[in-house]
N, C-alpha and C positions, 0 to 999 in steps of 0.2 A: 247431179245434185242441184236442187233449186234453192236459191237464196232470195230473201226479201230485204231490200234496203233502198235508200235513195239512189236514183239512177246515176248520180254523179260519182258513186263509189263502185262503178262497174269494174274498173281495173283491179281494185282491191279485192272485190268479191271473186273475180276469176282467179286471182293469185291464191286465194284460199280454197280453190277447188270447185267453185260454183260454175255449173254449166249454163243454167238458165236463171237470169236475174229478173225478178218481178219487182215492180215499184212498191215502195212502202205503202201499206194500206191495202195491198192486194188481198182478195178474199179467197176462200176455198175453191170457188168456181174457177178462178184464174189459175190456181195450182192444178186443178183437175183438167183444165184445158191443155196443160202440158203433159200430165200423167193421169189419164182418165180413170184408172183403177185406184188412184190415191197413192200417196207416198208411203214407203215402208215405215218411216219414222219422222216425227216433227219435234223440233226443240223450240220452246217458247220462253223468252226472257222478258216479256212485256206484260202479259196478263190481260184481263178485260176482253174486249172484242177480238183483239189479235189472238188471244189464247183460243177463243171459240173457233175462229177461222182455221188456226193451225190444227186443232183437234179434228175438225170436220174434214180436213184435207187428208187425214190418215186413212189408209186402207183398212178393211176388216182384218182383225187380228194383228194389226201393226203396233207401233210403240209411240207414245206421246210422253215427252219429258218436259218438265217445267221447273223453273226456279222460283215461281210465284206460289207461295203457300196458299192452299185453298181458303184459309181464313182471311187472306188479303185480297181475294178476288171475289167481287160482289156479283159476278155473272152466274153463280150457281155451281153446284157440284158437277164434276165431270163424270158422268156415268154413261156407260155404253152397253148396248146389247150387241155390239159388233165385236166384242172380245178384244178391245184395244187395251194394251198394257199401259198403265199410267204410273209414271215415276215422278216424284217430287224430290228434287235435289236440294239439300240444305247444307250450307257451309258450316263447318265447325272449326273453331280456332285450333291451329296446330303450329306451334312455334318452330318446330324442326322443318316442316314443309315450307313455311314462310321464309325461313333462312335460305333454303335451297332456291326458292324463287328469286329472292334478292340477289343471290350469287349469279343466277342466269341473267338477270337484268344488268348487273354490274359488268358481266362479260360481254354484253351486247347480243346475247343469244335469244333474248326475249324482249320484245319492244311493245310499246303501246302508243297510240296517237293521243296527244294531249290537246284537248279543245281549248282550255283556258286555265290560267293560274290565278289563285285568290290568296290574299293574306288571310290568316286565320280570323282576323277581326271582321272579314267580309263573308263569313260563313253563311249568313242569311241570304246574301245575294247569290252565292253559289247554289244554295238549295232552291231558290226561285228559278234559276236558270235550268237546273236539273229537272225540276217539276214541269217546265214547259215542254221538255222532250226535244227530240230531233238533234241531239248533240252528235258531233262527229269526233268522238274521242272522250277522254277522261277529264274530269275536273281535278285539279291539284290544289290542296290547301297547304300554304307555306307559313311557317312561324313568323 
């Protein structure tokens, strides 16, 4: 499995099953240098140019999955004559599933890295930090 992240997260990436870690910003040519025929599937959580590069790294008749709605991505429609299956994942509120996730967190079975905590009154500062990108973890808003 190939992963793209900042190189200081190599140990974390390998713990998640990544075999080859490429630096953040790596393009489809870097991916194809590792797997010349292209990857079976790519998952994009960023959008924009990163989405284009992920899409271009997919082999013919592969799969591309994104969480970025096409209406939020100004880089154009992802259309392919290469038979790539395109899936857009959208989250829908589900109180029961959320309660299950909270139980996993409380039991210590599910964890996340926290980048920074903000008081609710500092929400604008949290948004600015998120917009800059490059975070290594989640932002937490506290009452």
